[in-house]
DRENTI-192897 format. One record per residue (C-alpha): residue in one letter; y, z negated, x. Coordinates in pm, whole numbers, padded with zeros to 5 digits, always signed. Layout:
! DRENTI-192897
aYZX;...
END
This chain:
! DRENTI-192897
m+00682+05965-05079;a+00930+05864-04803;e+01286+05829-04903;p+01542+06093-04762;i+01692+05993-04420;k+02043+05960-04586;y+01923+05693-04819;r+01727+05515-04552;v+02055+05530-04336;r+02268+05425-04620;n+02039+05109-04707;a+02024+05004-04344;f+02403+04997-04333;l+02422+04804-04661;r+02168+04570-04570;g+02349+04481-04233;l+02690+04472-04428;t+02532+04234-04687;k+02385+04012-04415;l+02725+03977-04241;m+02900+03892-04573;i+02645+03629-04648;f+02699+03473-04308;l+03090+03482-04348;v+03072+03337-04701;r+02856+03054-04553;v+03062+02978-04261;l+03426+03057-04361;p+03672+02892-04611;l+03623+03068-04956;s+03984+03168-04947;v+03922+03375-04618;s+03590+03530-04776;f+03819+03646-05072;a+04072+03761-04834;i+03810+03987-04653;a+03678+04124-05002;r+04027+04239-05092;g+04050+04411-04752;m+03697+04565-04818;a+03810+04688-05163;r+04116+04865-05026;l+03914+05029-04766;a+03668+05146-05011;a+03945+05300-05203;l+04054+05498-04907;i+03712+05622-04765;q+03543+05671-05112;p+03831+05834-05304;h+03582+05951-05559;l+03552+05597-05698;i+03929+05596-05789;r+03881+05956-05930;n+03615+05815-06166;a+03793+05534-06266;l+04118+05735-06339;t+03897+05971-06547;n+03796+05662-06756;l+04134+05532-06786;r+04274+05855-06926;i+04019+05838-07182;a+04077+05481-07264;y+04456+05481-07269;g+04550+05842-07337;g+04926+05861-07272;a+04988+05481-07313;k+04996+05397-06951;s+05153+05595-06678;a+04967+05756-06367;r+05090+05470-06147;e+04984+05202-06384;m+04628+05346-06413;k+04608+05352-06032;v+04691+04996-06010;i+04435+04913-06279;a+04162+05106-06083;r+04241+04954-05752;d+04240+04606-05910;s+03919+04681-06054;l+03771+04756-05729;v+03919+04407-05587;n+03743+04240-05884;l+03403+04388-05803;a+03455+04272-05428;l+03559+03927-05549;t+03243+03913-05773;t+03011+03998-05490;v+03152+03727-05276;e+03135+03480-05569;f+02762+03586-05642;m+02693+03534-05261;k+02840+03162-05295;m+02641+03105-05617;g+02333+03156-05414;q+02433+02868-05193;v+02616+02604-05386;s+02489+02354-05614;g+02472+02403-05998;e+02773+02135-06061;s+02975+02353-05834;v+02907+02656-06041;k+02984+02473-06361;a+03293+02331-06220;m+03429+02688-06152;c+03406+02780-06527;a+03620+02654-06821;e+03525+02718-07184;e+03700+02914-07448;r+03639+02914-07821;g+03362+02646-07773;g+03127+02897-07632;i+02828+02666-07556;e+02845+02505-07891;r+02862+02832-08052;l+02553+02945-07888;r+02366+02639-07979;e+02445+02700-08337;y+02327+03061-08322;l+02012+02950-08152;k+01930+02701-08431;a+01834+02999-08659;g+01510+03029-08438;q+01564+03413-08365;g+01708+03374-08042;v+02037+03531-07918;i+02113+03879-07781;g+02383+03807-07521;l+02593+04134-07482;g+02710+04120-07127;m+02961+04341-06973;h+03057+04448-06601;l+03371+04256-06638;g+03506+03950-06487;n+03186+03783-06310;w+02880+03871-06527;e+02666+03668-06291;w+02872+03342-06362;s+02822+03375-06745;g+02463+03356-06727;a+02450+03079-06494;f+02670+02883-06690;i+02472+02916-07009;a+02144+02802-06811;l+02326+02500-06640;n+02425+02387-06982;g+02080+02345-07102;l+02009+02657-07292;p+01718+02890-07206;m+01877+03179-07027;y+01687+03508-06960;a+01836+03799-06775;v+01703+04149-06815;g+01769+04370-06498;k+01628+04651-06323;p+01503+04617-05959;q+01726+04766-05698;r+01611+05079-05531;d+01598+04881-05195;d+01380+04578-05257;y+01594+04366-05016;f+01858+04345-05270;s+01647+04236-05560;n+01468+03986-05325;l+01819+03834-05279;a+01968+03857-05618;f+01656+03721-05842;p+01617+03400-05655;w+02004+03314-05662;r+01984+03356-06041;e+01654+03156-06054;r+01828+02871-05843;h+02063+02799-06135;g+01786+02822-06416;i+01791+03187-06525;t+01456+03354-06577;n+01456+03727-06469;i+01303+03980-06680;l+01241+04326-06524;k+01382+04601-06724;s+01103+04856-06858;a+01115+05151-07100;r+00920+04949-07376;i+00990+04600-07520;d+00826+04363-07288;l+00636+04067-07396;k+00878+03841-07199;i+01154+03964-07390;i+00991+03885-07718;r+00901+03527-07597;a+01258+03483-07498;l+01382+03537-07852;r+01106+03365-08025;n+01160+03064-07804;s+01514+03041-07911;g+01651+03177-07589;v+01958+03366-07471;l+01850+03726-07391;g+02128+03861-07144;l+02170+04235-07163;i+02450+04408-06977;s+02478+04709-07180;d+02821+04864-07118;q+02708+05132-06886;n+02617+05503-06939;g+02277+05524-07130;g+02159+05859-06999;r+01983+06139-07178;n+01753+05924-07372;g+02060+05725-07486;v+02228+05682-07834;f+02552+05855-07866;a+02838+05642-08038;p+03231+05649-07987;l+03385+05442-07708;f+03761+05482-07665;g+03756+05775-07901;i+03496+05970-07767;e+03098+05989-07776;a+02931+05783-07506;s+02558+05751-07439;n+02431+05386-07487;v+02105+05220-07397;e+01897+05185-07719;g+01764+04846-07638;p+02034+04591-07777;a+02040+04784-08099;a+01667+04826-08135;l+01595+04464-08042;h+01849+04349-08319;l+01686+04544-08597;k+01344+04440-08497;f+01387+04059-08455;k+01727+04004-08641;s+01859+03808-08333;p+02257+03801-08365;l+02423+04012-08116;v+02674+03804-07936;p+02936+03924-07669;i+02963+03689-07372;v+03195+03726-07072;a+03339+03524-06782;w+03652+03660-06740;r+03853+03565-06395;k+04154+03345-06400;a+04165+03342-06025;p+03920+03399-05738;g+03657+03156-05807;r+03786+03035-06137;f+03653+03179-06466;v+03679+03132-06852;f+03353+03142-07043;d+03415+03334-07343;v+03162+03377-07642;r+03276+03582-07905;e+03147+03582-08293;a+02838+03756-08355;i+02887+04106-08459;d+02852+04144-08834;t+02564+04397-08903;s+02449+04233-09242;d+02481+04563-09429;i+02274+04746-09173;l+02011+04491-09156;s+01981+04496-09547;d+01968+04878-09538;d+01678+04843-09290;e+01492+04607-09520;s+01553+04809-09839;d+01318+04998-10044;n+01566+05282-10070;p+01759+05296-09747;r+02058+05496-09715;m+02029+05534-09352;t+01740+05665-09123;r+01646+05441-08816;d+01845+05662-08574;e+02155+05627-08804;r+02109+05234-08812;i+02098+05224-08430;r+02413+05451-08396;e+02599+05216-08640;v+02517+04902-08460;w+02632+05073-08135;i+02971+05169-08314;r+03031+04819-08382;i+02917+04693-08028;n+03148+04935-07874;r+03451+04832-08075;v+03410+04472-07931;y+03379+04616-07591;e+03681+04802-07616;e+03877+04505-07739;i+03756+04301-07449;i+03820+04555-07203;l+04172+04597-07312;e+04236+04227-07270;h+04134+04229-06917;p+04144+04586-06802;e+04178+04509-06423;q+03839+04323-06442;w+03613+04591-06583;l+03417+04848-06374;w+03615+05168-06444;i+03461+05324-06135;h+03100+05350-06313;k+03080+05716-06473;r+03066+05573-06813;f+03087+05902-07004;n+02870+06103-06750;t+02622+06201-07016;r+02754+06429-07276;p+02622+06545-07611;p+02471+06897-07600;g+02705+07180-07527;e+02989+06964-07379;d+03105+06985-07028;g+03099+06717-06783;l+03414+06499-06743;y+03390+06385-06382;k+03483+06617-06068;
END
């Protein structure tokens, strides 16, 4: 079935814009490319005001009355700038050497060594990524430091963008795994081969998601990270590369989320929770850490995403 014409027109425009940006990133100083990215973010805020509206809805949920309307608008706009900078940096990542990628990232909390310690148990690591800072850089940094890194992602609606992004990741040692509704054999091998399985799981989980609180209200979450954790006992480790400046990041690996009581209940002859209740409880703990990281770097999270779009039965939508 052919795509509607509006999607074909949109995709043609985005392809052309992407080709232009790739060319500019290749030939211009990086500082100029960053300046162009900032300009494009400001333009996007003007010509697509719904993006700022979505962000403000999310910010009101997260902060309540703790931030003024002006402060929240600044965070929303800065979030768009972060997305634009991330796009330029990812394009650059597709061109530069692995050593250049590593040089742009500093470590905090001994991140790589912490991952090595978790991997020694032989159960792999479920790396809980986020749309914060530069999520592409964190995966590349792990792979370039010699750890097996697998990134689970869905193909883009337009194959052109998948065919760009996947080779750029592979260039720096990341193994791509296409997202599917079922547990893929490649995912099982990644964990059993003591790899880091990267799952960016901070977006709306849709109608088939698991509801758990985020910033005080119920949010739909994809089941995958919690289900894999219960099945394979792989530690859930939050991983981010937050931005110090354009082209400069801090690679931050947090301690594994403690779910020992949930895993014990899962193995008990007389469990107190059902499987669905265990999945929800795992997600409650994941979201607590997500909240903590988001509030540490609010200007770097993807506030424009309709994170709370799927509501529990009977609740009205939150976005206009």
